[in-house]
C-alpha positions in Angstrom: 15.5 -18.6 -16.4 18.8 -20.2 -14.3 18.1 -18.6 -11.1 14.5 -19.5 -10.5 15.1 -23.7 -11.7 17.0 -23.9 -8.5 13.9 -23.0 -6.4 10.4 -24.0 -7.5 7.9 -22.0 -6.3 6.4 -23.6 -3.0 3.3 -21.9 -4.1 0.5 -21.9 -6.7 0.1 -18.6 -8.4 -2.5 -18.0 -10.9 -2.4 -18.5 -14.4 -1.2 -14.9 -16.2 -4.3 -12.9 -16.3 -6.0 -11.1 -18.9 -4.2 -7.9 -17.6 -1.2 -9.2 -19.5 -2.9 -8.7 -22.8 -1.7 -5.7 -25.1 -5.0 -4.7 -25.5 -6.6 -5.1 -21.9 -7.3 -1.4 -20.5 -4.6 -0.5 -22.9 -4.4 3.2 -21.8 -3.7 2.5 -18.2 -0.6 1.3 -16.5 -0.7 -1.9 -14.9 -1.0 -0.5 -11.3 -3.9 1.3 -12.4 -5.7 -1.6 -14.2 -8.4 -3.7 -12.6 -7.4 -7.3 -11.8 -9.7 -9.9 -13.7 -9.4 -12.3 -10.9 -11.7 -9.6 -8.7 -13.8 -8.3 -11.2 -16.7 -9.4 -9.2 -15.1 -8.6 -5.6 -18.4 -6.8 -4.4 -20.4 -9.8 -5.0 -18.1 -12.0 -2.8 -18.8 -13.3 0.7 -15.9 -13.4 3.4 -14.4 -16.5 2.4 -14.2 -15.6 -1.0 -12.7 -12.5 -0.6 -9.9 -13.8 1.3 -9.3 -16.4 -1.5 -9.3 -13.5 -4.4 -7.4 -11.1 -2.3 -4.5 -13.9 -1.3 -4.6 -14.9 -5.4 -3.8 -11.4 -6.2 -0.9 -11.2 -3.8 0.6 -14.5 -5.1 1.1 -12.5 -8.3 4.3 -11.0 -6.9 5.6 -14.2 -7.2 4.8 -15.3 -10.7 7.1 -16.2 -13.2 7.0 -14.8 -16.9 4.5 -15.7 -19.1 4.2 -16.6 -22.6 1.7 -13.7 -23.3 2.5 -10.3 -25.2 4.2 -8.3 -23.8 6.3 -10.5 -21.7 6.9 -8.2 -18.7 9.9 -8.6 -16.8 8.8 -10.3 -13.2 10.3 -10.2 -10.0 12.2 -13.6 -10.9 13.2 -12.1 -13.9 16.9 -12.7 -14.9 17.2 -8.5 -15.6 15.6 -8.0 -12.3 17.9 -10.4 -10.3 20.8 -9.0 -11.9 19.9 -5.4 -11.2 19.1 -6.5 -7.4 22.7 -7.7 -7.1 24.1 -4.6 -8.8 22.3 -2.7 -6.0 23.0 -4.7 -3.5 26.9 -4.5 -4.4 26.5 -0.5 -4.2 24.9 -0.9 -0.7 27.8 -3.2 0.6 30.2 -0.4 -0.4 28.7 2.2 1.8 28.5 -0.6 4.4 32.3 -1.1 4.0 33.0 2.4 4.2 30.2 3.7 6.6 32.1 7.1 7.5 30.1 9.6 5.7 27.7 7.4 4.3 24.1 7.0 4.1 21.2 5.0 2.8 17.7 6.8 2.5 14.5 5.4 1.7 12.1 7.7 0.4 8.5 7.5 -0.6 4.8 9.3 -0.4 1.7 7.5 1.3 2.3 3.7 1.3 5.7 3.8 -0.1 6.8 6.3 2.5 5.5 4.1 5.4 7.3 1.4 4.0 10.3 3.3 3.8 9.7 4.2 7.7 9.3 0.6 8.8 12.4 -1.0 6.7 14.8 2.3 7.9 13.9 1.1 11.6 14.1 -2.5 11.1 17.7 -2.2 9.2 19.0 0.2 11.9 17.8 -2.2 14.5 19.9 -4.7 12.7 22.9 -2.8 12.5 22.7 -1.9 16.2 22.7 -5.4 17.3 25.8 -6.1 15.4 27.2 -2.9 17.3 27.4 -1.0 14.1 26.6 2.6 13.6 22.9 2.7 11.8 23.3 3.6 8.2 19.6 4.2 7.3 17.2 6.7 7.3 13.7 7.5 5.6 12.0 10.3 4.0 8.2 10.4 4.0 6.2 13.3 1.8 4.8 15.4 4.6 7.2 14.3 7.4 6.5 12.0 10.5 2.7 13.2 10.4 2.3 11.3 7.5 3.2 8.0 9.1 0.4 8.3 11.5 -2.2 10.1 9.4 -3.7 10.1 5.7 -1.6 13.3 3.9 -1.6 11.5 0.5 -1.7 15.4 -1.0 2.3 16.0 0.3 3.7 13.7 -2.2 2.8 15.9 -5.3 5.5 18.2 -5.0 9.0 17.7 -6.7 10.8 20.9 -4.7 9.5 19.3 -1.2 11.1 15.8 -2.0 14.5 17.7 -3.2 14.4 20.0 0.2 13.9 17.1 2.4 16.8 14.6 0.9 19.2 18.1 1.1 18.4 18.0 4.9 19.3 14.4 5.7 22.5 14.2 3.5 24.2 17.5 4.5 27.6 16.3 4.9 27.7 13.0 3.7 29.9 11.8 1.0 28.2 8.7 -0.4 24.5 8.8 -0.3 22.4 5.9 -2.0 18.5 7.0 -2.4 16.0 4.2 -2.8 13.0 6.2 -4.2 9.8 4.0 -4.2 6.9 5.0 -6.3 4.7 2.0 -6.7 3.0 3.6 -9.9 6.2 5.7 -11.0 3.9 8.6 -10.3 4.8 10.5 -7.3 6.5 13.9 -7.9 8.0 13.7 -4.0 10.4 10.7 -5.6 10.5 11.9 -9.1 12.5 15.2 -8.0 14.9 13.5 -6.0 15.8 11.1 -8.5 16.4 14.1 -10.8 18.6 16.0 -8.1 20.4 13.0 -7.5 21.4 12.4 -11.2 22.5 16.1 -11.3 24.7 15.4 -8.2 26.6 12.0 -9.2 29.6 12.7 -6.8 27.4 12.0 -4.1 24.3 10.5 -4.7 23.5 7.2 -6.2 19.4 7.0 -7.2 17.5 3.7 -7.1 14.0 3.7 -8.4 11.4 1.0 -7.1 8.2 0.7 -8.9 5.8 -1.9 -10.6 5.4 -0.3 -14.1 7.3 -0.6 -17.1 9.2 2.8 -17.6 6.9 3.6 -20.8 3.9 3.6 -18.1 5.2 6.0 -16.1 3.3 9.0 -15.7 4.0 11.5 -18.0 1.8 14.6 -17.0 3.9 17.7 -16.4 4.6 18.3 -12.6 3.6 21.5 -10.9 6.8 22.7 -9.6 9.5 20.8 -11.9 10.6 21.0 -15.5 10.4 17.1 -16.3 7.6 14.3 -16.3 8.2 11.4 -14.1 8.6 9.3 -17.1 11.5 11.6 -18.7 13.3 11.1 -15.3 12.9 7.5 -15.5 14.1 7.3 -18.9 17.1 9.2 -18.1 17.6 6.9 -15.1 17.6 3.8 -17.7 20.1 5.1 -19.6 22.5 5.9 -16.8 22.0 2.2 -15.6 24.5 0.7 -18.4 27.1 2.5 -16.4 25.8 2.0 -13.1 25.2 5.5 -12.1 21.4 4.9 -11.5 19.2 1.9 -11.5 15.5 1.3 -11.8 13.9 -2.0 -10.2 10.5 -2.3 -11.8 9.0 -5.9 -11.8 5.2 -6.2 -12.8 3.6 -8.1 -10.0 -0.2 -7.4 -11.8 -3.2 -5.0 -10.9 -4.2 -4.7 -7.1 -7.0 -6.8 -6.2 -8.6 -3.4 -5.3 -7.9 -1.4 -8.3 -5.1 1.1 -8.1 -5.0 0.2 -3.9 -1.3 0.3 -4.0 -1.4 0.0 -0.2 -1.9 -3.7 -0.6 0.4 -5.5 -3.5 2.2 -2.7 -4.1 3.0 -2.5 -0.8 3.9 -6.2 0.0 6.2 -6.2 -3.4 8.2 -2.9 -1.9 8.7 -5.1 1.0 9.6 -8.5 -0.5 12.2 -6.6 -3.1 14.0 -4.2 -0.8 14.3 -6.5 2.3 15.4 -9.2 0.5 18.1 -7.0 -1.5 19.3 -5.1 1.5 19.5 -8.3 3.5 21.4 -10.0 1.3 23.8 -7.4 1.1 24.1 -7.4 4.9 24.5 -11.2 5.1 27.1 -11.3 2.3 29.3 -8.3 3.3 30.1 -9.6 7.0 31.5 -12.8 5.0 33.5 -10.7 2.8 31.7 -11.8 -0.6 29.7 -10.3 -2.9 25.8 -10.6 -3.2 24.6 -12.9 -5.6 21.2 -14.7 -7.2 21.6 -17.6 -5.1 21.5 -15.4 -1.7 18.5 -13.5 -3.3 16.7 -16.4 -4.5 17.1 -18.0 -0.9 15.6 -15.3 0.8 12.6 -14.6 -1.7 11.7 -18.3 -1.0 11.0 -17.6 2.6 8.8 -15.0 1.6 6.5 -17.4 -0.8 6.6 -19.5 2.3 4.9 -16.7 4.3 2.2 -16.4 1.6 1.6 -20.3 2.0 1.3 -20.2 5.6 -0.7 -17.0 6.0 -3.4 -17.9 3.6 -3.6 -21.2 4.8 -5.6 -19.5 7.9 -8.3 -18.4 5.4 -11.1 -19.4 7.4 -10.0 -17.6 10.8 -9.1 -14.6 8.5 -13.0 -14.7 6.9 -14.2 -14.6 10.3 -12.0 -11.8 11.7 -13.3 -9.6 8.5 -17.0 -10.7 9.3 -16.4 -9.6 13.0 -14.5 -6.3 12.1 -17.4 -5.6 9.5 -20.0 -6.0 12.0 -18.5 -3.6 14.1 -18.2 -0.8 11.4 -21.8 -1.6 10.3 -22.6 -1.0 14.1 -20.8 2.2 14.5 -18.6 0.8 16.3 -14.6 0.9 16.1 -12.0 -1.6 15.3 -8.4 -1.5 17.0 -5.4 -2.9 16.2 -2.8 -3.4 18.8 0.5 -4.8 17.8 3.7 -5.4 19.9 6.9 -4.2 18.2 7.1 -3.5 14.7 3.9 -5.3 14.2 2.3 -2.4 15.6 3.8 -0.2 12.6 2.1 -2.6 10.2 -1.3 -2.0 12.5 -0.8 1.9 12.2 -0.4 1.7 8.4 -3.5 -0.4 7.9 -5.5 2.0 10.0 -4.6 5.2 8.4 -4.5 3.6 4.7 -8.5 3.1 5.3 -9.2 6.8 5.2 -8.3 7.9 1.8 -8.9 4.3 0.3 -12.9 4.1 1.8 -13.3 7.6 2.8 -13.4 6.0 6.5 -12.8 8.2 9.4 -9.3 8.0 11.3 -11.4 6.4 14.3 -12.9 3.2 12.3 -9.7 1.3 12.2 -7.0 2.6 14.0 -3.7 0.7 14.9 -1.5 1.0 18.3 2.1 0.3 18.8 3.2 -1.7 22.1 6.7 -1.4 23.0 10.0 1.2 23.2 9.4 3.9 19.9 11.6 6.5 21.1 14.7 5.9 18.6 12.1 5.5 15.4 11.3 8.7 14.4 13.0 11.6 12.4 11.0 14.3 14.2 9.0 12.9 16.8 8.1 16.0 18.2 5.8 16.5 15.0 3.5 13.9 16.4 3.5 13.6 20.0 0.6 15.3 21.8 -0.6 16.6 18.4 -4.3 15.4 19.0 -6.2 12.1 18.9 -5.4 11.6 15.2 -1.8 11.0 16.1 -2.4 9.0 19.2 -0.7 5.4 18.5 1.4 4.5 21.7 0.4 2.2 24.6 -0.4 4.9 26.8 -2.9 6.3 24.2 -4.6 3.4 24.2 -4.7 3.0 27.7 -5.5 6.3 28.5 -7.9 7.1 25.3 -9.6 4.1 24.2 -9.6 1.4 27.0 -12.3 4.0 28.9 -14.6 4.0 26.0 -14.6 0.9 24.6 -17.7 -0.7 23.9 -19.4 -4.2 23.3 -19.9 -3.3 19.9 -16.1 -2.5 19.1 -13.7 -5.1 18.0 -9.9 -5.4 19.1 -7.5 -7.5 17.4 -4.1 -8.4 19.7 -0.9 -8.8 17.1 2.0 -10.5 18.6 4.8 -13.2 18.7 5.6 -15.5 21.5 8.9 -13.8 22.0 7.1 -10.8 23.0 6.3 -9.9 26.8 3.1 -12.4 27.4 2.8 -11.2 30.6 2.2 -7.9 29.3 -0.2 -9.1 26.4 -2.3 -11.1 29.1 -2.7 -7.7 31.1 -3.9 -5.7 28.5 -6.3 -8.5 27.2 -7.7 -8.8 30.6 -8.6 -5.4 30.6 -9.9 -5.0 27.2 -12.1 -8.3 27.7 -14.2 -6.7 30.6 -15.0 -3.7 27.9 -15.8 -6.0 24.8 -16.5 -9.6 23.9 -15.0 -9.0 20.4 -11.4 -10.0 20.9 -9.0 -11.7 18.6 -5.6 -12.6 18.3 -3.1 -13.0 15.6 -0.4 -14.9 17.0 3.4 -15.5 15.4 5.0 -18.5 16.8 8.2 -20.8 15.9 7.8 -24.6 15.7 8.2 -25.9 19.6 6.5 -22.7 21.1 3.0 -22.9 22.3 0.5 -20.1 23.8 -0.2 -20.3 27.3 -3.5 -21.7 28.2 -4.1 -18.8 30.9 -3.7 -16.5 27.7 -5.4 -18.7 25.1 -8.7 -19.0 27.2 -9.1 -15.5 26.8 -9.6 -15.5 22.9 -12.8 -16.8 21.2 -10.5 -17.0 18.0 -7.1 -17.0 17.1 -5.3 -16.9 14.1 -2.2 -18.8 14.9 0.9 -19.0 12.4 3.6 -21.4 13.3 7.0 -20.7 11.5 9.8 -23.2 10.8 13.2 -22.9 12.2 15.7 -21.2 10.6 19.0 -21.7 11.2 20.9 -18.5 10.1 23.4 -16.3 11.4 22.1 -12.8 13.1 21.4 -11.0 9.7 19.7 -14.4 8.6 17.3 -14.1 11.9 15.7 -10.9 10.6 14.0 -13.0 7.8 11.7 -14.3 10.5 10.9 -10.8 11.8 10.0 -9.9 8.1 8.0 -12.8 7.6 6.1 -12.2 10.5 5.6 -8.5 9.3 4.8 -9.3 5.7 2.2 -12.1 7.0 0.2 -9.7 9.3 0.4 -7.0 6.3 -1.6 -9.4 4.4 -3.9 -10.5 7.0 -4.6 -7.0 8.1 -5.1 -5.8 4.7 -7.4 -8.6 3.7 -9.6 -7.7 6.8 -10.0 -4.3 6.5 -10.4 -4.1 2.8 -12.9 -7.0 3.2 -14.8 -5.3 5.8 -15.5 -2.4 3.6 -16.5 -4.6 0.6 -18.9 -6.2 2.9 -19.9 -2.7 3.8 -20.9 -1.9 0.0 -17.9 0.7 -0.1 -16.7 -0.8 -3.7 -18.1 -1.4 -6.8 -16.8 -4.2 -8.6 -12.9 -4.0 -7.7 -13.4 0.0 -7.5 -12.6 2.1 -4.7 -15.6 4.2 -5.8 -15.9 6.3 -2.5 -12.4 7.6 -2.6 -11.1 11.1 -1.4 -9.0 13.2 -4.0 -6.1 13.8 -1.7 -3.4 14.0 -4.5 -3.1 14.3 -8.4 -2.7 10.3 -8.6 -6.3 10.2 -6.9 -7.7 12.9 -9.1 -6.7 11.0 -12.1 -7.9 7.8 -10.9 -11.3 9.3 -9.8 -11.7 10.9 -13.5 -11.0 7.2 -15.1 -13.5 5.8 -13.2 -15.9 8.7 -14.4 -15.2 7.7 -17.8 -15.3 4.3 -17.6 -18.6 4.0 -15.7 -20.5 6.5 -17.4 -19.2 6.3 -20.9 -18.7 10.0 -21.4 -15.6 11.8 -23.1 -13.2 13.0 -21.0 -13.9 16.8 -21.4 -17.6 15.9 -20.1 -16.4 14.1 -16.9 -13.8 16.6 -16.1 -16.6 19.2 -16.2 -19.0 17.5 -14.1 -16.0 16.8 -11.6 -15.3 20.1 -11.5 -18.8 21.2 -10.8 -19.4 18.7 -7.9 -15.8 19.7 -6.4 -16.7 23.9 -6.6 -20.3 23.4 -5.6 -22.3 25.8 -4.9 -20.1 27.9 -6.9 -20.2 28.1 -10.5 -17.3 26.6 -12.8 -15.8 29.8 -14.3 -12.8 29.9 -17.0 -10.6 30.7 -14.1 -11.3 27.4 -12.6 -11.3 25.6 -15.8 -7.7 26.9 -16.4 -6.6 26.4 -12.6 -3.7 23.6 -11.8 -4.8 20.3 -10.6 -3.5 21.4 -7.0 -6.3 23.6 -7.0 -8.8 21.5 -7.3 -7.4 18.7 -5.0 -6.7 21.4 -2.3 -10.9 22.0 -2.5 -11.6 18.5 -3.0 -9.9 16.4 -0.5 -12.1 17.2 2.5 -15.6 16.8 0.4 -17.2 13.6 0.8 -18.7 11.3 -2.1 -17.1 13.5 -4.7 -16.9 10.6 -7.2 -20.1 8.9 -6.7 -22.1 12.3 -7.0 -20.3 13.1 -10.2 -21.2 9.7 -11.7 -24.8 10.1 -10.9 -25.0 13.6 -12.4 -23.4 12.0 -15.6 -25.5 8.8 -15.6 -28.8 10.9 -15.4 -27.9 14.3 -16.6 -29.6 15.6 -12.9 -28.0 18.2 -10.7 -26.0 18.0 -7.9 -28.8 18.1 -5.3 -30.7 15.7 -7.0 -27.8 13.2 -7.0 -27.2 13.7 -3.4 -30.7 12.9 -2.7 -30.4 9.8 -4.5 -27.0 8.7 -2.6 -29.0 9.5 0.8 -31.6 7.4 0.0 -29.7 4.2 -0.9 -28.4 1.9 1.7 -25.1 2.1 0.2 -22.9 4.3 -2.2 -22.1 1.4 -4.0 -25.8 0.4 -4.1 -26.9 3.6 -5.4 -24.5 3.5 -8.4 -25.4 -0.3 -8.9 -28.9 0.6 -9.4 -28.2 3.8 -11.3 -26.2 1.6 -14.0 -28.7 -1.1 -14.2 -31.6 1.7 -15.0 -29.3 3.7 -17.8 -28.4 0.0 -19.1 -32.2 -0.9 -19.5 -33.1 2.7 -20.7 -30.0 2.3 -23.4 -31.3 -1.2 -24.3 -34.8 0.0 -24.8 -33.7 2.8 -27.0 -31.5 0.6 -29.0 -34.7 -1.6 -29.7 -37.1 1.5 -30.7 -34.5 2.7 -32.9 -34.0 -0.7 -34.8 -38.1 -0.9 -35.0 -38.0 2.6 -36.6 -35.5 1.6 -38.9 -37.4 -1.5 -40.0 -40.2 0.8 -40.6 
């Protein structure tokens, strides 16, 4: 590939994994497969967890291998060419901004990424004295930025209605729909609507599965499946009337947890593309592959610098896990957009691990007055929507205890006097404070502030001599690096607490159709039972103590999710009923008696395995006479 020869990798990416082979978990899309690198994640210690998750994230930058099928990757010629074409379309809007708009849209993590990037690129434009052209849409509205509301991404009509609102009166609208697994109906509906209205809308689909792996289940309030919509977009791409950007980046380190690699790859791909468009349009030239590669290389460096701090990341993970084990809290306090990263990480632990919203929480220090579309939807809406400096000082600080952990996340360009004041207040309440600090070469943390922290993850970045737009690369590096650290720490903390089986989120909550089908796939995998039997047991647990009637069996998935999303331990209970053919109360009793959910399941699998082996021996004996 001509592009990548100029910029050889600055990190060592793993050898192509088994997941690339055509027969590996063949029925699952890439984003739902289990990563062979982390198959024993639940047995790893903190240092090993950091190493394994870091290796998984490195797969973002991996080139095409020799395996069959050869998936297109981030550095593939086809992807780079499409990125250049999309950057050109963004430039058209930037050159003629009157009546133009760039919409970033998604549900869950993808929607939060849309929010973050919209804020960043509007800041970039304001700094140049230009009118901001970006906006974001997230399924469920602004409340979904601050709270886990995953079910809202299941409506195609909701997506279209929200798009129509922000696009009213606009003449040229680029809609970048983000769906990591090519599965979210919220995005699918928007892409379909854009194709039906080509005079105004240009749809760009971003995800990390091949189109033939896009979800093909019927969308309840729409007449096409996601796959059919993506296939239609592929055909229109030949005329540049739609675009699909879907490099394969490999399965998640934690199976299906798209908040991790999927979110990181989204950030890398779109910030590279959009920044290239801004950098080159001001020079009056078109974006090029060399410009894209120059930016991509800086993100690769970010990976190397971040995971160069692995021992300290592991130390922070152990501290966070210890606090959670003791029923304490973990607070992530970040300045400016690093606070957004902190909020995202905390929110996403709720549906990933069945965590309480108070277990890990992020707070944003700094001005957020012009960030949100509908700020009134989140201000004064209860403790779950508290995220500001005032909220931390008024609601959290007075109740901090010595078993809580507080991580401060800032750069040396932030107001260090403000940082020191807050750290001093927290230090009086708990000794468990740490810092994640970003600096550039030649900057040093002042001694009075440094002495407060028993441990500091200090990441020093090289000086970048770029024009104004280029300076945003450093900001994006800080954010991505922070995301990697926080995702690794929070995921690892729950792994150490026994929340993970192998590399599966066994204790997830069924908050949307994607999670429902993921949970069902886990039941099939671990029980070995047919799909029909797994569905029956799953519904019995969801509706218990109500009997599962014919009406319930015929009901749409949305009804099951509505009942299930507030229930705890649905998948573990259903799995135990399948393994032991026991009642739901008996399964609940087994879980209650075990030290952790995964220990209960692990023990059950061993017992069932021994019984099956014994049965096989007896069968053999009788056969031999």
